C-alpha positions in Angstrom: 25.7 -23.9 1.9 22.0 -23.4 1.7 20.5 -20.1 3.1 18.1 -20.1 6.0 14.6 -19.8 4.8 12.3 -16.9 5.6 8.5 -17.0 4.9 5.9 -14.6 3.6 2.3 -14.4 2.4 0.6 -12.7 -0.5 -2.3 -10.8 1.0 -5.9 -11.3 -0.3 -6.4 -7.8 -1.6 -7.6 -8.8 -5.1 -10.2 -11.1 -6.7 -13.4 -12.6 -5.4 -12.3 -12.9 -1.8 -10.5 -9.6 -1.5 -11.0 -8.2 2.0 -9.2 -5.5 4.1 -10.2 -7.4 7.2 -8.6 -10.6 5.9 -5.4 -8.7 5.1 -5.2 -7.1 8.5 -6.3 -10.1 10.6 -4.3 -12.5 8.5 -1.1 -10.4 8.9 -1.6 -10.3 12.7 -2.0 -14.1 12.7 1.0 -14.6 10.4 3.2 -12.5 12.7 2.1 -14.6 15.7 3.1 -17.8 13.8 6.5 -16.5 12.9 6.1 -15.4 9.2 8.6 -12.8 8.2 6.8 -10.7 5.6 3.5 -9.9 3.8 3.2 -8.8 0.2 0.8 -7.1 -2.2 0.4 -6.9 -6.0 0.2 -3.6 -7.9 -2.3 -2.7 -10.6 -4.0 0.4 -12.0 -6.4 -1.4 -14.3 -6.6 -4.8 -12.8 -7.2 -7.7 -15.2 -7.1 -11.2 -13.7 -4.9 -13.9 -15.3 -7.0 -16.6 -16.9 -6.1 -19.2 -14.2 -7.3 -17.0 -11.3 -10.9 -16.2 -12.4 -12.7 -13.2 -13.7 -13.3 -11.0 -10.6 -11.7 -7.6 -11.2 -11.7 -6.5 -7.5 -8.4 -4.9 -6.5 -7.8 -3.0 -3.3 -4.8 -0.6 -3.7 -1.8 -2.6 -2.4 0.2 0.3 -0.8 -2.8 1.4 1.2 -3.3 -2.2 2.4 0.4 -2.4 3.4 0.0 0.9 5.2 -2.9 -0.5 7.3 -0.9 -3.7 8.0 2.2 -1.8 9.0 0.3 -0.1 11.8 -1.0 -3.3 13.5 2.2 -5.4 13.3 5.6 -5.0 14.9 7.9 -7.4 13.1 6.5 -8.2 9.7 8.3 -6.7 6.7 5.8 -5.3 4.2 6.7 -5.5 0.5 5.3 -5.2 -3.0 5.5 -8.0 -5.5 5.8 -6.1 -7.7 5.3 -2.3 -7.8 4.8 -1.7 -11.5 6.6 1.3 -13.0 3.6 3.2 -14.2 3.6 5.7 -11.3 5.5 9.0 -11.4 8.8 8.4 -9.6 8.3 11.4 -7.3 5.0 10.0 -6.1 6.5 6.5 -5.9 9.4 7.7 -3.7 7.1 9.7 -1.5 4.6 6.8 -1.0 7.4 4.4 0.1 9.0 7.0 2.3 5.7 7.4 4.1 5.3 3.6 4.3 8.7 3.3 5.9 7.5 5.6 8.7 4.3 3.6 9.2 6.3 0.4 9.2 9.2 1.7 11.3 11.6 0.9 8.4 10.2 -2.7 7.6 9.8 -2.1 3.9 10.9 -3.7 0.6 10.0 -2.2 -2.8 9.7 -4.8 -5.4 9.9 -3.3 -8.9 8.6 -4.9 -12.1 7.8 -4.0 -15.6 4.2 -5.4 -15.5 2.4 -8.0 -17.5 -0.4 -5.8 -18.9 0.6 -3.2 -21.5 -2.9 -1.6 -21.2 -2.1 -0.2 -17.8 0.7 1.9 -19.3 -1.5 3.0 -22.1 -4.0 4.2 -19.5 -1.6 6.7 -18.0 0.0 7.8 -21.3 3.3 5.8 -21.0 4.8 3.6 -23.7 3.7 0.0 -23.4 6.5 -1.9 -25.2 8.5 -4.2 -22.9 11.8 -2.5 -23.6 10.5 0.9 -22.7 8.8 -0.5 -19.6 12.2 -2.0 -18.6 13.7 1.5 -19.0 11.0 3.0 -16.9 11.8 0.5 -14.1 15.5 1.5 -14.1 14.6 5.2 -14.1 12.2 4.8 -11.2 14.7 2.9 -9.1 17.4 5.5 -9.7 15.2 8.5 -8.9 13.7 6.9 -5.8 17.1 6.0 -4.4 18.4 9.6 -5.0 15.3 11.1 -3.4 15.5 8.7 -0.5 19.2 9.6 0.1 18.2 13.3 0.6 19.5 14.5 -2.8 17.9 17.5 -4.5 17.0 15.9 -7.8 16.6 17.4 -11.2 15.7 15.2 -14.1 14.7 15.4 -17.7 14.0 12.8 -20.4 11.1 11.8 -22.7 9.1 10.6 -19.8 9.7 13.1 -16.9 10.8 16.7 -16.5 11.3 18.2 -13.1 13.8 20.5 -11.3 15.1 20.7 -7.7 12.8 18.2 -6.0 13.6 17.1 -2.4 11.8 14.6 -0.3 10.9 15.0 3.3 10.6 13.0 5.5 13.2 10.6 4.3 12.7 6.8 4.9 13.7 5.6 8.3 16.1 3.0 6.8 17.4 2.5 3.2 14.6 0.8 1.3 15.9 -2.2 -0.7 14.6 -2.6 -4.2 14.0 -6.1 -5.5 13.3 -7.0 -9.1 10.6 -9.2 -10.4 10.3 -11.3 -13.6 11.5 -14.8 -14.6 13.2 -14.0 -17.9 17.0 -13.6 -18.6 16.3 -9.9 -19.1 14.9 -9.8 -15.5 18.1 -11.3 -14.2 20.1 -8.6 -16.0 17.9 -5.9 -14.3 18.7 -7.6 -11.0 22.4 -7.1 -11.4 21.8 -3.6 -12.9 19.9 -2.1 -10.0 18.3 -4.8 -7.7 19.2 -5.8 -4.2 16.9 -8.9 -4.4 15.1 -11.0 -6.9 11.5 -12.3 -6.4 10.3 -13.9 -9.7 6.9 -14.8 -8.4 5.5 -17.7 -10.5 8.3 -19.8 -11.9 9.0 -23.5 -12.4 11.8 -25.1 -10.4 13.7 -26.0 -13.6 13.5 -22.4 -14.8 14.6 -21.1 -11.4 17.7 -23.3 -11.4 18.6 -22.1 -14.9 18.1 -18.4 -13.9 20.2 -18.9 -10.7 23.1 -20.2 -12.8 22.7 -17.1 -15.1 22.7 -14.8 -12.0 25.8 -16.4 -10.7 27.4 -15.9 -14.0 26.3 -12.2 -14.3 27.1 -11.0 -10.8 30.9 -11.2 -10.8 31.0 -9.6 -14.3 28.9 -6.7 -13.1 30.8 -6.4 -9.8 27.4 -7.0 -8.2 27.1 -9.1 -5.1 24.7 -12.1 -5.2 21.3 -10.8 -4.2 18.7 -12.1 -1.8 16.5 -14.4 -3.8 12.8 -15.4 -3.1 10.1 -17.3 -4.9 6.3 -17.0 -4.7 4.7 -20.3 -5.5 0.9 -20.7 -5.8 0.0 -22.8 -2.7 -2.8 -25.0 -1.5 -2.3 -27.0 1.6 -4.6 -29.8 3.0 -4.5 -33.0 4.9 -4.3 -34.9 1.6 -3.1 -34.0 -1.9 -6.4 -34.7 -3.6 -8.2 -32.1 -1.4 -5.4 -29.6 -2.0 -5.6 -30.0 -5.8 -9.3 -29.8 -5.8 -9.0 -26.0 -5.3 -6.4 -25.5 -8.0 -7.0 -24.6 -11.6 -4.4 -27.0 -12.9 -5.3 -26.7 -16.5 -5.2 -22.9 -16.3 -1.7 -23.1 -14.7 -0.4 -25.4 -17.5 -1.9 -23.1 -20.1 -0.2 -20.1 -18.5 3.1 -22.0 -18.3 3.0 -22.7 -22.0 2.8 -19.0 -22.7 6.2 -18.5 -21.1 8.5 -19.1 -24.1 11.6 -18.5 -22.0 11.0 -21.3 -19.6 12.7 -24.6 -20.3 10.2 -27.2 -21.6 10.1 -30.9 -20.9 11.2 -33.4 -23.5 7.8 -33.3 -25.2 8.3 -29.6 -25.9 5.0 -28.7 -24.1 4.0 -28.4 -20.4 1.2 -31.0 -19.9 1.4 -32.4 -16.4 1.8 -31.2 -12.8 5.3 -32.7 -12.8 6.2 -30.6 -15.8 5.4 -27.4 -13.9 7.0 -28.4 -10.6 7.7 -25.4 -8.4 4.9 -23.3 -10.0 2.4 -24.7 -7.5 2.9 -26.2 -4.0 -0.2 -28.4 -3.5 -0.5 -31.2 -1.0 0.0 -32.1 2.6 2.3 -30.2 5.0 5.0 -32.7 4.1 4.6 -32.0 0.4 4.9 -28.3 1.0 8.0 -28.8 3.2 9.6 -30.9 0.5 8.9 -28.3 -2.3 10.2 -25.4 -0.2 13.4 -27.3 0.6 13.9 -28.0 -3.1 13.9 -24.2 -3.7 16.1 -23.7 -0.7 18.7 -26.1 -2.1 18.5 -24.3 -5.5 19.3 -20.9 -3.9 16.2 -19.3 -2.5 16.2 -17.8 0.9 12.5 -16.6 1.0 9.3 -18.4 0.1 6.2 -16.3 -0.2 3.1 -18.5 -0.2 0.6 -17.3 -2.8 -2.7 -18.6 -1.5 -5.0 -17.0 -4.1 -6.7 -20.4 -4.9 -7.4 -20.7 -1.1 -8.4 -17.2 -0.1 -11.8 -18.6 0.8 -9.9 -20.6 3.5 -7.4 -17.9 4.2 -7.2 -18.3 8.0 -7.1 -22.1 7.9 -4.4 -22.0 5.3 -2.2 -19.7 7.5 -2.8 -21.9 10.5 -1.7 -25.1 8.7 1.4 -23.4 7.3 2.2 -21.7 10.6 1.7 -24.8 12.8 3.0 -27.6 10.5 5.3 -26.2 7.8 7.3 -23.3 9.3 8.4 -25.2 12.4 9.7 -28.0 10.3 11.7 -25.7 8.1 
């Protein structure tokens, strides 16, 4: 049985068209159209991916979500993903405060980050294995503090004694894991209550879902809530939608993911090869692609409109009027 789909938006708090007003007004608009959630990225030293341009503007995501939480009543606010370069006490405190601002409507996505230089900047190790360890440690310490425990902790990264957190979150805060690798799936069953791999091809997603279904019973871990966050461009015709997309940049980025299953040629080279990474086309095209992920096991689609932030309100309107009702 396929799960009922929920819908979210990645807010425009980064890049050339970053705008607090767009984040706030777009969230109000999204709530009116029936979207379920809004999300932000997380960076300390923001470096855009090649396919998204060169503008280094980045408005702090947790502050953006705090502002959105005070002007909405139903939207869940989430991070996709919080990167584990904060001190866990600060992290737990920030999300507990966000829980009060949002009346409990909070998800903490936790990832290991794609930029080692951000960890170097704060004096933390930048190797992927150690970043994965930091993510696990952060999740554990946050949960203990959120539960009202007096926490003492010591390892090579952190050393503190008898720390308590007040106020506690209004509701338990679910922690979702990011990443599209097999290792990310293992982190999901280790400490996650959801999986949001962000950019991923449909073929990779299907393969990872099979792996999650294999891992979960062995770890006595229930199957998690699963979402995807495809880059999205919607228009009245596919040609117009694709005109806004850096297709070559997307294909180049896809070829850097050595863990993604490749087409028969051994190299991603066409839009069909990277199906699922980008939703671009008419409302019917977007509906069809969302349904493909739904059949594959996703219950949440977060539309990443970074290629269309210049048309942010129009994109929300098209999705809200013509895509969400059909799904």
